[in-house]
PyMOL Python script that loads the backbone (N, CA, C, O; Angstrom):
from pymol import cmd

cmd.read_pdbstr("""\
ATOM      1  N   MET A   1      -2.194 -17.061  10.789  1.00  0.00           N
ATOM      2  CA  MET A   1      -1.548 -16.766   9.558  1.00  0.00           C
ATOM      3  C   MET A   1      -2.072 -15.285   9.089  1.00  0.00           C
ATOM      4  O   MET A   1      -3.228 -14.899   9.261  1.00  0.00           O
ATOM      5  N   ALA A   2      -1.176 -14.624   8.553  1.00  0.00           N
ATOM      6  CA  ALA A   2      -1.447 -13.252   8.073  1.00  0.00           C
ATOM      7  C   ALA A   2      -2.339 -13.196   6.762  1.00  0.00           C
ATOM      8  O   ALA A   2      -2.158 -13.956   5.811  1.00  0.00           O
ATOM      9  N   GLN A   3      -3.258 -12.280   6.806  1.00  0.00           N
ATOM     10  CA  GLN A   3      -4.283 -12.156   5.882  1.00  0.00           C
ATOM     11  C   GLN A   3      -4.214 -10.714   5.254  1.00  0.00           C
ATOM     12  O   GLN A   3      -4.151  -9.718   5.975  1.00  0.00           O
ATOM     13  N   VAL A   4      -4.229 -10.642   3.844  1.00  0.00           N
ATOM     14  CA  VAL A   4      -4.404  -9.321   3.161  1.00  0.00           C
ATOM     15  C   VAL A   4      -5.667  -9.251   2.483  1.00  0.00           C
ATOM     16  O   VAL A   4      -6.043 -10.139   1.717  1.00  0.00           O
ATOM     17  N   GLN A   5      -6.378  -8.149   2.761  1.00  0.00           N
ATOM     18  CA  GLN A   5      -7.467  -7.814   2.086  1.00  0.00           C
ATOM     19  C   GLN A   5      -7.558  -6.437   1.356  1.00  0.00           C
ATOM     20  O   GLN A   5      -7.360  -5.387   1.967  1.00  0.00           O
ATOM     21  N   PHE A   6      -7.831  -6.473   0.171  1.00  0.00           N
ATOM     22  CA  PHE A   6      -7.934  -5.259  -0.643  1.00  0.00           C
ATOM     23  C   PHE A   6      -9.342  -4.762  -0.737  1.00  0.00           C
ATOM     24  O   PHE A   6     -10.266  -5.491  -1.097  1.00  0.00           O
ATOM     25  N   ILE A   7      -9.476  -3.575  -0.424  1.00  0.00           N
ATOM     26  CA  ILE A   7     -10.928  -2.829  -0.555  1.00  0.00           C
ATOM     27  C   ILE A   7     -10.661  -1.719  -1.529  1.00  0.00           C
ATOM     28  O   ILE A   7      -9.926  -0.770  -1.254  1.00  0.00           O
ATOM     29  N   LEU A   8     -11.331  -1.878  -2.769  1.00  0.00           N
ATOM     30  CA  LEU A   8     -11.233  -0.948  -3.787  1.00  0.00           C
ATOM     31  C   LEU A   8     -12.458  -0.183  -3.961  1.00  0.00           C
ATOM     32  O   LEU A   8     -13.541  -0.705  -3.696  1.00  0.00           O
ATOM     33  N   GLY A   9     -12.370   1.057  -4.402  1.00  0.00           N
ATOM     34  CA  GLY A   9     -13.564   1.969  -4.689  1.00  0.00           C
ATOM     35  C   GLY A   9     -13.190   3.257  -5.143  1.00  0.00           C
ATOM     36  O   GLY A   9     -12.025   3.634  -5.015  1.00  0.00           O
ATOM     37  N   ARG A  10     -14.108   4.013  -5.691  1.00  0.00           N
ATOM     38  CA  ARG A  10     -13.987   5.392  -5.872  1.00  0.00           C
ATOM     39  C   ARG A  10     -13.830   6.169  -4.613  1.00  0.00           C
ATOM     40  O   ARG A  10     -14.105   5.743  -3.491  1.00  0.00           O
ATOM     41  N   SER A  11     -13.346   7.388  -4.911  1.00  0.00           N
ATOM     42  CA  SER A  11     -13.284   8.307  -3.654  1.00  0.00           C
ATOM     43  C   SER A  11     -14.602   8.537  -3.031  1.00  0.00           C
ATOM     44  O   SER A  11     -15.567   8.761  -3.762  1.00  0.00           O
ATOM     45  N   GLY A  12     -14.731   8.502  -1.775  1.00  0.00           N
ATOM     46  CA  GLY A  12     -15.931   8.822  -1.152  1.00  0.00           C
ATOM     47  C   GLY A  12     -16.726   7.628  -0.845  1.00  0.00           C
ATOM     48  O   GLY A  12     -17.831   7.793  -0.330  1.00  0.00           O
ATOM     49  N   THR A  13     -16.266   6.353  -1.119  1.00  0.00           N
ATOM     50  CA  THR A  13     -17.324   5.207  -1.027  1.00  0.00           C
ATOM     51  C   THR A  13     -17.114   4.399   0.240  1.00  0.00           C
ATOM     52  O   THR A  13     -17.599   3.270   0.322  1.00  0.00           O
ATOM     53  N   SER A  14     -16.371   4.961   1.286  1.00  0.00           N
ATOM     54  CA  SER A  14     -16.272   4.489   2.684  1.00  0.00           C
ATOM     55  C   SER A  14     -15.155   3.368   2.633  1.00  0.00           C
ATOM     56  O   SER A  14     -15.255   2.506   3.506  1.00  0.00           O
ATOM     57  N   GLU A  15     -14.192   3.261   1.813  1.00  0.00           N
ATOM     58  CA  GLU A  15     -13.222   2.308   1.934  1.00  0.00           C
ATOM     59  C   GLU A  15     -12.479   2.466   3.340  1.00  0.00           C
ATOM     60  O   GLU A  15     -12.367   1.475   4.061  1.00  0.00           O
ATOM     61  N   THR A  16     -11.995   3.647   3.718  1.00  0.00           N
ATOM     62  CA  THR A  16     -11.366   3.909   5.015  1.00  0.00           C
ATOM     63  C   THR A  16     -12.222   3.507   6.068  1.00  0.00           C
ATOM     64  O   THR A  16     -11.646   2.868   6.949  1.00  0.00           O
ATOM     65  N   GLN A  17     -13.455   3.704   6.231  1.00  0.00           N
ATOM     66  CA  GLN A  17     -14.365   3.451   7.149  1.00  0.00           C
ATOM     67  C   GLN A  17     -14.455   1.921   7.398  1.00  0.00           C
ATOM     68  O   GLN A  17     -14.424   1.402   8.514  1.00  0.00           O
ATOM     69  N   GLN A  18     -14.575   1.234   6.156  1.00  0.00           N
ATOM     70  CA  GLN A  18     -14.506  -0.223   6.278  1.00  0.00           C
ATOM     71  C   GLN A  18     -13.209  -0.744   6.973  1.00  0.00           C
ATOM     72  O   GLN A  18     -13.279  -1.583   7.872  1.00  0.00           O
ATOM     73  N   CYS A  19     -12.148  -0.282   6.583  1.00  0.00           N
ATOM     74  CA  CYS A  19     -10.708  -0.661   7.228  1.00  0.00           C
ATOM     75  C   CYS A  19     -10.750  -0.433   8.603  1.00  0.00           C
ATOM     76  O   CYS A  19     -10.367  -1.305   9.383  1.00  0.00           O
ATOM     77  N   VAL A  20     -11.274   0.900   9.075  1.00  0.00           N
ATOM     78  CA  VAL A  20     -11.229   1.077  10.452  1.00  0.00           C
ATOM     79  C   VAL A  20     -12.239   0.161  11.194  1.00  0.00           C
ATOM     80  O   VAL A  20     -11.895  -0.174  12.328  1.00  0.00           O
ATOM     81  N   HIS A  21     -13.301  -0.248  10.783  1.00  0.00           N
ATOM     82  CA  HIS A  21     -14.183  -1.033  11.332  1.00  0.00           C
ATOM     83  C   HIS A  21     -13.650  -2.462  11.564  1.00  0.00           C
ATOM     84  O   HIS A  21     -13.876  -3.131  12.573  1.00  0.00           O
ATOM     85  N   ALA A  22     -12.895  -2.854  10.478  1.00  0.00           N
ATOM     86  CA  ALA A  22     -12.233  -4.157  10.435  1.00  0.00           C
ATOM     87  C   ALA A  22     -11.222  -4.284  11.512  1.00  0.00           C
ATOM     88  O   ALA A  22     -11.184  -5.269  12.250  1.00  0.00           O
ATOM     89  N   ILE A  23     -10.329  -3.192  11.605  1.00  0.00           N
ATOM     90  CA  ILE A  23      -9.396  -3.026  12.739  1.00  0.00           C
ATOM     91  C   ILE A  23     -10.145  -3.123  14.085  1.00  0.00           C
ATOM     92  O   ILE A  23      -9.690  -3.905  14.920  1.00  0.00           O
ATOM     93  N   CYS A  24     -11.226  -2.422  14.371  1.00  0.00           N
ATOM     94  CA  CYS A  24     -11.932  -2.419  15.577  1.00  0.00           C
ATOM     95  C   CYS A  24     -12.422  -3.753  15.864  1.00  0.00           C
ATOM     96  O   CYS A  24     -12.306  -4.177  17.014  1.00  0.00           O
ATOM     97  N   ASP A  25     -13.018  -4.553  14.858  1.00  0.00           N
ATOM     98  CA  ASP A  25     -13.500  -5.840  15.109  1.00  0.00           C
ATOM     99  C   ASP A  25     -12.342  -6.739  15.431  1.00  0.00           C
ATOM    100  O   ASP A  25     -12.557  -7.618  16.265  1.00  0.00           O
ATOM    101  N   ALA A  26     -11.133  -6.652  14.891  1.00  0.00           N
ATOM    102  CA  ALA A  26     -10.016  -7.427  15.124  1.00  0.00           C
ATOM    103  C   ALA A  26      -9.554  -7.220  16.537  1.00  0.00           C
ATOM    104  O   ALA A  26      -9.228  -8.204  17.201  1.00  0.00           O
ATOM    105  N   LEU A  27      -9.504  -6.019  17.040  1.00  0.00           N
ATOM    106  CA  LEU A  27      -9.132  -5.702  18.379  1.00  0.00           C
ATOM    107  C   LEU A  27     -10.108  -6.252  19.454  1.00  0.00           C
ATOM    108  O   LEU A  27      -9.670  -6.604  20.549  1.00  0.00           O
ATOM    109  N   VAL A  28     -11.370  -6.324  19.162  1.00  0.00           N
ATOM    110  CA  VAL A  28     -12.397  -6.824  19.925  1.00  0.00           C
ATOM    111  C   VAL A  28     -12.272  -8.494  20.067  1.00  0.00           C
ATOM    112  O   VAL A  28     -12.456  -9.141  21.098  1.00  0.00           O
ATOM    113  N   ALA A  29     -11.935  -8.967  18.841  1.00  0.00           N
ATOM    114  CA  ALA A  29     -11.776 -10.355  18.825  1.00  0.00           C
ATOM    115  C   ALA A  29     -10.461 -10.852  19.488  1.00  0.00           C
ATOM    116  O   ALA A  29     -10.246 -12.038  19.740  1.00  0.00           O
ATOM    117  N   GLY A  30      -9.610  -9.839  19.743  1.00  0.00           N
ATOM    118  CA  GLY A  30      -8.241 -10.336  20.259  1.00  0.00           C
ATOM    119  C   GLY A  30      -7.485 -10.872  19.094  1.00  0.00           C
ATOM    120  O   GLY A  30      -7.820 -10.743  17.916  1.00  0.00           O
ATOM    121  N   GLY A  31      -6.308 -11.559  19.594  1.00  0.00           N
ATOM    122  CA  GLY A  31      -5.415 -12.057  18.609  1.00  0.00           C
ATOM    123  C   GLY A  31      -4.009 -11.340  18.636  1.00  0.00           C
ATOM    124  O   GLY A  31      -3.799 -10.247  19.161  1.00  0.00           O
ATOM    125  N   ASP A  32      -3.051 -12.152  17.966  1.00  0.00           N
ATOM    126  CA  ASP A  32      -1.644 -11.513  18.067  1.00  0.00           C
ATOM    127  C   ASP A  32      -1.236 -10.972  16.647  1.00  0.00           C
ATOM    128  O   ASP A  32      -0.140 -10.422  16.543  1.00  0.00           O
ATOM    129  N   GLU A  33      -1.913 -11.073  15.737  1.00  0.00           N
ATOM    130  CA  GLU A  33      -1.732 -10.574  14.426  1.00  0.00           C
ATOM    131  C   GLU A  33      -1.536  -9.071  14.415  1.00  0.00           C
ATOM    132  O   GLU A  33      -2.348  -8.372  15.021  1.00  0.00           O
ATOM    133  N   PRO A  34      -0.437  -8.480  13.719  1.00  0.00           N
ATOM    134  CA  PRO A  34      -0.314  -7.151  13.608  1.00  0.00           C
ATOM    135  C   PRO A  34      -1.381  -6.536  12.669  1.00  0.00           C
ATOM    136  O   PRO A  34      -1.823  -7.136  11.690  1.00  0.00           O
ATOM    137  N   LEU A  35      -1.749  -5.332  13.031  1.00  0.00           N
ATOM    138  CA  LEU A  35      -2.916  -4.672  12.201  1.00  0.00           C
ATOM    139  C   LEU A  35      -2.139  -3.547  11.598  1.00  0.00           C
ATOM    140  O   LEU A  35      -1.566  -2.693  12.275  1.00  0.00           O
ATOM    141  N   ILE A  36      -2.146  -3.592  10.181  1.00  0.00           N
ATOM    142  CA  ILE A  36      -1.448  -2.569   9.515  1.00  0.00           C
ATOM    143  C   ILE A  36      -2.516  -1.900   8.506  1.00  0.00           C
ATOM    144  O   ILE A  36      -3.204  -2.642   7.805  1.00  0.00           O
ATOM    145  N   LEU A  37      -2.640  -0.642   8.439  1.00  0.00           N
ATOM    146  CA  LEU A  37      -3.442   0.117   7.610  1.00  0.00           C
ATOM    147  C   LEU A  37      -2.562   0.974   6.745  1.00  0.00           C
ATOM    148  O   LEU A  37      -2.158   2.047   7.193  1.00  0.00           O
ATOM    149  N   PRO A  38      -2.202   0.533   5.405  1.00  0.00           N
ATOM    150  CA  PRO A  38      -1.261   1.407   4.774  1.00  0.00           C
ATOM    151  C   PRO A  38      -2.173   2.672   4.170  1.00  0.00           C
ATOM    152  O   PRO A  38      -3.360   2.564   3.863  1.00  0.00           O
ATOM    153  N   ALA A  39      -1.480   3.737   4.077  1.00  0.00           N
ATOM    154  CA  ALA A  39      -2.053   4.927   3.633  1.00  0.00           C
ATOM    155  C   ALA A  39      -1.118   5.758   2.934  1.00  0.00           C
ATOM    156  O   ALA A  39       0.071   5.609   3.212  1.00  0.00           O
ATOM    157  N   PRO A  40      -1.475   6.679   2.004  1.00  0.00           N
ATOM    158  CA  PRO A  40      -0.548   7.561   1.388  1.00  0.00           C
ATOM    159  C   PRO A  40       0.080   8.572   2.372  1.00  0.00           C
ATOM    160  O   PRO A  40      -0.489   8.915   3.408  1.00  0.00           O
ATOM    161  N   GLU A  41       1.273   9.022   1.987  1.00  0.00           N
ATOM    162  CA  GLU A  41       1.953   9.844   3.051  1.00  0.00           C
ATOM    163  C   GLU A  41       1.093  10.975   3.436  1.00  0.00           C
ATOM    164  O   GLU A  41       0.989  11.240   4.633  1.00  0.00           O
ATOM    165  N   GLN A  42       0.468  11.667   2.558  1.00  0.00           N
ATOM    166  CA  GLN A  42      -0.307  12.839   2.975  1.00  0.00           C
ATOM    167  C   GLN A  42      -1.556  12.457   3.873  1.00  0.00           C
ATOM    168  O   GLN A  42      -2.098  13.297   4.592  1.00  0.00           O
ATOM    169  N   ALA A  43      -1.952  11.231   3.796  1.00  0.00           N
ATOM    170  CA  ALA A  43      -3.153  10.843   4.549  1.00  0.00           C
ATOM    171  C   ALA A  43      -2.915  10.045   5.709  1.00  0.00           C
ATOM    172  O   ALA A  43      -3.883   9.555   6.292  1.00  0.00           O
ATOM    173  N   ALA A  44      -1.596   9.825   6.174  1.00  0.00           N
ATOM    174  CA  ALA A  44      -1.244   8.886   7.133  1.00  0.00           C
ATOM    175  C   ALA A  44      -1.753   9.482   8.604  1.00  0.00           C
ATOM    176  O   ALA A  44      -2.177   8.734   9.485  1.00  0.00           O
ATOM    177  N   TYR A  45      -1.666  10.771   8.737  1.00  0.00           N
ATOM    178  CA  TYR A  45      -2.169  11.359  10.003  1.00  0.00           C
ATOM    179  C   TYR A  45      -3.667  11.305  10.071  1.00  0.00           C
ATOM    180  O   TYR A  45      -4.239  11.085  11.138  1.00  0.00           O
ATOM    181  N   GLN A  46      -4.285  11.496   8.985  1.00  0.00           N
ATOM    182  CA  GLN A  46      -5.866  11.532   9.096  1.00  0.00           C
ATOM    183  C   GLN A  46      -6.198   9.912   9.293  1.00  0.00           C
ATOM    184  O   GLN A  46      -7.110   9.606  10.061  1.00  0.00           O
ATOM    185  N   ALA A  47      -5.520   8.972   8.658  1.00  0.00           N
ATOM    186  CA  ALA A  47      -5.987   7.654   8.908  1.00  0.00           C
ATOM    187  C   ALA A  47      -5.739   7.250  10.403  1.00  0.00           C
ATOM    188  O   ALA A  47      -6.572   6.558  10.989  1.00  0.00           O
ATOM    189  N   ALA A  48      -4.562   7.696  11.036  1.00  0.00           N
ATOM    190  CA  ALA A  48      -4.277   7.393  12.366  1.00  0.00           C
ATOM    191  C   ALA A  48      -5.414   8.253  13.174  1.00  0.00           C
ATOM    192  O   ALA A  48      -5.872   7.719  14.185  1.00  0.00           O
ATOM    193  N   ARG A  49      -5.782   9.226  12.893  1.00  0.00           N
ATOM    194  CA  ARG A  49      -7.007   9.934  13.596  1.00  0.00           C
ATOM    195  C   ARG A  49      -8.261   9.106  13.394  1.00  0.00           C
ATOM    196  O   ARG A  49      -9.033   8.998  14.347  1.00  0.00           O
ATOM    197  N   TYR A  50      -8.513   8.560  12.334  1.00  0.00           N
ATOM    198  CA  TYR A  50      -9.690   7.706  12.291  1.00  0.00           C
ATOM    199  C   TYR A  50      -9.625   6.555  13.130  1.00  0.00           C
ATOM    200  O   TYR A  50     -10.596   6.224  13.810  1.00  0.00           O
ATOM    201  N   VAL A  51      -8.443   5.858  13.132  1.00  0.00           N
ATOM    202  CA  VAL A  51      -8.286   4.714  14.003  1.00  0.00           C
ATOM    203  C   VAL A  51      -8.401   5.113  15.567  1.00  0.00           C
ATOM    204  O   VAL A  51      -9.038   4.418  16.358  1.00  0.00           O
ATOM    205  N   PHE A  52      -7.787   6.186  15.902  1.00  0.00           N
ATOM    206  CA  PHE A  52      -7.894   6.722  17.321  1.00  0.00           C
ATOM    207  C   PHE A  52      -9.243   7.028  17.634  1.00  0.00           C
ATOM    208  O   PHE A  52      -9.712   6.538  18.661  1.00  0.00           O
ATOM    209  N   ASP A  53      -9.988   7.803  16.873  1.00  0.00           N
ATOM    210  CA  ASP A  53     -11.464   8.062  17.079  1.00  0.00           C
ATOM    211  C   ASP A  53     -12.297   6.954  17.295  1.00  0.00           C
ATOM    212  O   ASP A  53     -13.190   7.020  18.140  1.00  0.00           O
ATOM    213  N   ALA A  54     -12.089   5.856  16.569  1.00  0.00           N
ATOM    214  CA  ALA A  54     -12.928   4.714  16.608  1.00  0.00           C
ATOM    215  C   ALA A  54     -12.620   3.869  17.786  1.00  0.00           C
ATOM    216  O   ALA A  54     -13.525   3.355  18.443  1.00  0.00           O
ATOM    217  N   THR A  55     -11.253   3.698  18.097  1.00  0.00           N
ATOM    218  CA  THR A  55     -10.795   2.740  19.130  1.00  0.00           C
ATOM    219  C   THR A  55     -10.441   3.313  20.530  1.00  0.00           C
ATOM    220  O   THR A  55     -10.462   2.619  21.547  1.00  0.00           O
ATOM    221  N   GLY A  56     -10.122   4.603  20.509  1.00  0.00           N
ATOM    222  CA  GLY A  56      -9.767   5.366  21.611  1.00  0.00           C
ATOM    223  C   GLY A  56      -8.339   5.030  22.026  1.00  0.00           C
ATOM    224  O   GLY A  56      -7.998   5.199  23.196  1.00  0.00           O
ATOM    225  N   ALA A  57      -7.534   4.584  21.155  1.00  0.00           N
ATOM    226  CA  ALA A  57      -6.157   4.188  21.453  1.00  0.00           C
ATOM    227  C   ALA A  57      -5.313   4.274  20.082  1.00  0.00           C
ATOM    228  O   ALA A  57      -5.866   4.114  18.993  1.00  0.00           O
ATOM    229  N   PHE A  58      -4.064   4.513  20.200  1.00  0.00           N
ATOM    230  CA  PHE A  58      -3.170   4.488  18.990  1.00  0.00           C
ATOM    231  C   PHE A  58      -2.706   2.912  18.940  1.00  0.00           C
ATOM    232  O   PHE A  58      -2.272   2.307  19.920  1.00  0.00           O
ATOM    233  N   ILE A  59      -2.858   2.406  17.753  1.00  0.00           N
ATOM    234  CA  ILE A  59      -2.475   1.050  17.510  1.00  0.00           C
ATOM    235  C   ILE A  59      -1.135   0.999  16.963  1.00  0.00           C
ATOM    236  O   ILE A  59      -0.848   1.769  16.047  1.00  0.00           O
ATOM    237  N   CYS A  60      -0.283   0.185  17.415  1.00  0.00           N
ATOM    238  CA  CYS A  60       1.125  -0.024  17.013  1.00  0.00           C
ATOM    239  C   CYS A  60       1.195  -0.477  15.489  1.00  0.00           C
ATOM    240  O   CYS A  60       0.500  -1.452  15.204  1.00  0.00           O
ATOM    241  N   ARG A  61       1.852   0.034  14.600  1.00  0.00           N
ATOM    242  CA  ARG A  61       1.969  -0.303  13.130  1.00  0.00           C
ATOM    243  C   ARG A  61       0.762   0.038  12.410  1.00  0.00           C
ATOM    244  O   ARG A  61       0.691  -0.345  11.242  1.00  0.00           O
ATOM    245  N   SER A  62      -0.250   0.726  12.930  1.00  0.00           N
ATOM    246  CA  SER A  62      -1.389   1.049  12.154  1.00  0.00           C
ATOM    247  C   SER A  62      -1.884   2.584  12.474  1.00  0.00           C
ATOM    248  O   SER A  62      -2.151   2.933  13.624  1.00  0.00           O
ATOM    249  N   PRO A  63      -1.974   3.419  11.401  1.00  0.00           N
ATOM    250  CA  PRO A  63      -1.630   3.127  10.038  1.00  0.00           C
ATOM    251  C   PRO A  63      -0.168   3.476   9.716  1.00  0.00           C
ATOM    252  O   PRO A  63       0.497   4.077  10.559  1.00  0.00           O
ATOM    253  N   VAL A  64       0.340   3.139   8.578  1.00  0.00           N
ATOM    254  CA  VAL A  64       1.569   3.426   8.157  1.00  0.00           C
ATOM    255  C   VAL A  64       1.475   3.987   6.694  1.00  0.00           C
ATOM    256  O   VAL A  64       0.521   3.704   5.970  1.00  0.00           O
ATOM    257  N   SER A  65       2.494   4.786   6.299  1.00  0.00           N
ATOM    258  CA  SER A  65       2.568   5.408   4.998  1.00  0.00           C
ATOM    259  C   SER A  65       3.114   4.292   4.147  1.00  0.00           C
ATOM    260  O   SER A  65       3.746   3.343   4.612  1.00  0.00           O
ATOM    261  N   PHE A  66       2.825   4.468   2.840  1.00  0.00           N
ATOM    262  CA  PHE A  66       3.143   3.457   1.715  1.00  0.00           C
ATOM    263  C   PHE A  66       4.750   3.222   1.912  1.00  0.00           C
ATOM    264  O   PHE A  66       5.258   2.101   1.859  1.00  0.00           O
ATOM    265  N   GLY A  67       5.444   4.367   2.135  1.00  0.00           N
ATOM    266  CA  GLY A  67       6.976   4.214   2.357  1.00  0.00           C
ATOM    267  C   GLY A  67       7.274   3.425   3.492  1.00  0.00           C
ATOM    268  O   GLY A  67       8.094   2.514   3.376  1.00  0.00           O
ATOM    269  N   ASP A  68       6.749   3.640   4.519  1.00  0.00           N
ATOM    270  CA  ASP A  68       7.047   2.890   5.689  1.00  0.00           C
ATOM    271  C   ASP A  68       6.487   1.342   5.754  1.00  0.00           C
ATOM    272  O   ASP A  68       6.925   0.457   6.490  1.00  0.00           O
ATOM    273  N   PHE A  69       5.479   1.240   4.865  1.00  0.00           N
ATOM    274  CA  PHE A  69       4.803  -0.109   4.701  1.00  0.00           C
ATOM    275  C   PHE A  69       5.801  -1.118   4.096  1.00  0.00           C
ATOM    276  O   PHE A  69       5.924  -2.279   4.484  1.00  0.00           O
ATOM    277  N   VAL A  70       6.476  -0.557   3.131  1.00  0.00           N
ATOM    278  CA  VAL A  70       7.525  -1.298   2.398  1.00  0.00           C
ATOM    279  C   VAL A  70       8.622  -1.875   3.525  1.00  0.00           C
ATOM    280  O   VAL A  70       8.988  -3.051   3.518  1.00  0.00           O
ATOM    281  N   GLU A  71       9.006  -1.073   4.312  1.00  0.00           N
ATOM    282  CA  GLU A  71       9.944  -1.459   5.476  1.00  0.00           C
ATOM    283  C   GLU A  71       9.333  -2.486   6.363  1.00  0.00           C
ATOM    284  O   GLU A  71      10.048  -3.414   6.741  1.00  0.00           O
ATOM    285  N   VAL A  72       8.089  -2.421   6.737  1.00  0.00           N
ATOM    286  CA  VAL A  72       7.449  -3.250   7.599  1.00  0.00           C
ATOM    287  C   VAL A  72       7.255  -4.615   7.058  1.00  0.00           C
ATOM    288  O   VAL A  72       7.306  -5.622   7.763  1.00  0.00           O
ATOM    289  N   VAL A  73       7.027  -4.616   5.770  1.00  0.00           N
ATOM    290  CA  VAL A  73       6.677  -5.948   5.195  1.00  0.00           C
ATOM    291  C   VAL A  73       7.949  -6.454   4.630  1.00  0.00           C
ATOM    292  O   VAL A  73       7.984  -7.553   4.076  1.00  0.00           O
TER     293      VAL A  73
END
""", "prot")
cmd.dss("prot")
cmd.show_as("cartoon", "prot")
cmd.util.cbc("prot")
cmd.orient("prot")
């Protein structure tokens, strides 16, 4: 079953790092649930870069901009 987790905080308090670590943990654990990291339009590339640097691979559907997120969901 799909799970949604919201991580809230002020700028610079490692919300993105927490999300990327959760994606890495989910990849290690395996599973067939899609991994989606919504990001603002201007930060979608940077979020993709964080995921790539942490996992060494581009993950399908992760991250997506808020505009694309509406279409995915």
